[in-house]
N, C-alpha and C positions, 0 to 999 in steps of 0.2 A: 176592184182597184185597190182597196185597202190591203188585200192579201199580197199584192205585188210590191208594195212599198218596201218591205224588208229586203226582197231580192234586188230591187233597183238600187237601193242604198248600198248593198254589198258590192254590186257591180261598179257603182261609182267609186267606192273606196278602192276596189281592185285597180281600176283605171288610174286613179290618182297615185296609188302606191307604185305602179309600174312606171308612170311618167316621172315621178319624183326620184325614184331609184335610178332610172336611166340617165336623167339629166345630171345628177349630182354625185353618183357613186360608180358608174360604169366607165371603164377605160377600154373602149373598143379597139381591137387591132386594126391598123390602118388598111391592111390588105382586104379586110372583110367588108369595107364600105367603099362607095364610089369616091373618086378623087375630090378632096376638099371637105367631105362630109365629117371626117373625124375632127378636123380643125374647127369646124363650126360647132360640132357637138361639145367640144371641150372649151370653147371660148368663154362661156359664162363662168365655168368652174375655175378656169385659169385666172380670170380677172379677180374673182373673189379670193382665190388663194394668194395672188400677188399682193392684194391689199392687206391681207392678214399678215403675210411675211414682212411687209414694210412697217406695219404697226408694231410688230414684235421687235424689229430692229430699232425703231425709234425709242420704244420703251426701254430696251436694254441699254442703249446709249445714254439715256437720261438717268437711269438708275445706277449703272455701273461705270459709265464713262468710256466704255469701249463697245464696239459692235460685235455681235456673236459671229462665230464661224459659219460659213455657208451650210455645213451639215446640221449644226444646231438650229440655225434659222429655219431650215427646211423641215426638220423633224418637229420643231415647236409649232410651225405653221400647220403641219399635218394634224397634230394633236388638237389645236384650236379648231381647225376646219371640221374634223370629224366630230368633235364635241358639239359644234353648232348644228351640223347636218344630221347627226345620228341620235343626239340626246336632247338638246335644247329645243329644236324645231318640232320633233315628234311629240315631246312632252307638252309643248305649247298647244299643238293641235288637239291633243287629247283633252287638255283643259278646256279649250273652246267647245269641244263636243260634250262637255260635262262628264268626262271620264278622266279627270285630272288626278285622282288618287293613284299613287304608284302601284297599289295592289290591283287597280283596274287594268293594268297592262303587264301583270305578272311579276312585279317587284315584290316578291314574297320569300319567306323562308322555305327552302325545298322540303318536301316530305320525305318519308323514309325510302320510298321507292326511288326517288330522285338520287339520294346519296348512294344507294346500292347500284343503280344503273350507271352512275358516274364512274364507279370503279370498274364495272364490267365493260363499259364503253371504252375506257382507256385501253384495257387489255385487248379488246377486239380491234381497236383502231391502230394499235402499235405496228403490226406487220404492214398495213397499208401505208402508214407513215414512213416506214423505212423504204418501201418501194417508191414513194413519192420523192423523198429526198435524194434517191439514187438517180432521178431523172437528170439528163445532161444539162438541161436549162434551168433547173430549180435552184441549185446553189448559186450560180452567178447572179441570179435575180436579187438575192438577199445578202450575200456574204460581204460585199464591199461595205455596205452601211453597217452591218453587224460588227465588222472588225474595226472600222474607222471610228465609230462612236457608239460602243455597245450600250452604255447606260441611256443615252439619248434615244437611240433606236428602239430599245426594248420598252422604254417608258412610253414613247409615242405609239408603238404597236399595241401595247396594253390598253391605252386610251381608246384606240381605234376599235379593238376587239370588244371592249365594254360597250361602246355605242352601237357596234354592229349587232350584238346580240340583244341589247335593249330594243333596238328598232326591229330587226328581223324576227326575233323570237319572243318579243314582248308586244310591241305596238302592232306589228303586222298580224300576228296571231290573234290578238284581241279584236282588231277591226274586221278580221275575216271570219270570226266566229259569230254564231247567232246572237243578236243583241248588241254586237259591237263591244263586248266586254270579255275579259279573261274568264274562261269557263272554270267552274269548279270540277276537279277531277272526280271520277267515279269512285265510290267507296270500294276499298280493296277487300277481296274475300279473305277470310282468315286462313292462315297456313296451318298445316298439320303440326300440332304441338310437339309430337315426337321428333320431328326434324329439327325444330328449334332447340330442343333439349339435348341434341347431340346423339339421338338414337335412330337415324334413318334406316338402319338395317332391320328395324322392326316392321317396316312397311313394305308392301309389295312394290315392285319396280315402277308400275304405272302410277301408283299413288305418290311414290317418292318423287317422280319426275314432275307431277302436277304441283306438289308442295314446293319444289324448288322454283318452278315457274311463277307460282303465286307469291313466293317470297320476293321475287324480282318485280312483281307487278303485272305479270301476264296471267293467262288462263283465268280471266275474270268471268263472272256469271254473265250470260248473254241476256237474261231477263226476257226471253221470248224473241229477241232480235234474230232476224234471218238475213241471209245474203251478206252484203257488205256491212250492214249495220251489226250483224252478229260478229263479224271479224273485228270491227273497231271496238266493240264491247269486250271481246275476248282479250284485246290488247290493252284494255283499261282506259280507252279514250272516251271523252265526253261525246254525246251525240252531236252531230253537226260539225265535227272538227275536221272532216276530210278536206273541205275547200280551204280551210286555214292551213293545213299541212301542205297542200299543193301550192298555194300562193307563196308561203314562206320558202319552200324548196325552190321554186322557180326564181324568186328574187335572190336567194343565196347563190344559186348557180350563175345568175346574171352578173352579180358583182365580182365573180371570179373569171368572167369572160376576159380573154386577153392575157391571162397568166399562163404559167407552165401548163402544158397539155395534161399532165397527170394530175396536177392540182385542180384544174378545171373539171376533169373527168370525175374525180373523187368528190367534188363539191356537190354533185347531185345526190348520191346516197348519203353523203355527210350532212347535207342540208336537211334531208328527210329525217335522218336519225336525230339531228339537233332539234328539229321542231317536235318530234315525238318525245324526246327527253324533256323538253320544256313543258309540254302539256301533261305528260305523265308524272313528272317530278313536281308540278305545281309552281314552277318558277323558271324564268329565262336564265337565272343564275346557274342552273345545272349545265346547259351547253356552254355557257361562258367559262365556267371553271374547267370543263373538259377541254375547251379550246386553249385555255391558258396552259394546261398540262401538256397537250400535244405540241403546241407552239414552242414551249420551253424545251421539250425533247428534240424537236426538229432543229432548234438552234444549237444544241449540244452535238447533234449528229453532223450538222454542217461544219462546225468548228473543228471537229475531230477528223472529218473526211476531206475538207478542202485544203489544198496546199497554200502556204503563206505566200502572197505575192511579193516579189522582190522589185 
């Protein structure tokens, strides 16, 4: 029985995370649910959102003497809502579980592999980003808010992304890993000094390729691991991280349900890559910074591609 307790606890955490994410973060397409279900699903969230918006309006009138515009009110309510749901509540739960230190859920300085993979990740993501923005329904989903109130929209979106990654690539990964805490990354194997000294031509092709992979954090020692464990160790992941990767990826895809089809499709490999970057880079800040970079690029692409509405 004692051996089963950790597994039962992780299953309970998984069920709670799915329920919480579905209730407060998912916007299901109406056609995907029976009649009336979407309205009931969103009722609790809408009531909370309306209260936040009304509170912001009252506070603005009291401080400035005038009511905010509907766009400012909506974006400010979004920022407050996502701060409560994605940052305050998860951090409070971690504190109740005696894992309240920010480092317990990955709020740490990224390691060297994290910074290197951040740059490589942006280069890899760029062609997929261009393909996503070219989707017929992607630009109309965002462009009106982006053009109407760019500063307010971008500020609200940045707050949402901060909370999204803290929750999905910080708290979720921590609770889904063995022990319910952020795992320490495996020690990186040393790279070949000749490569780092700018003389890769001195090495055979095979050794040069391994040195490059190790410089990025891959091709790590398996330490006797076989099968899937050997694969995860080669990738530099801590033991027992597979379930955390899958849970984080599933929830990342779930919160993109109902968005543009290409954005939803890319959320699955994107979520998996983001979870890997967080664990390998030692911090959820790595996928957050990558998301900021790709989102900023997407905004520039939308502004340059979308015609100005008259």
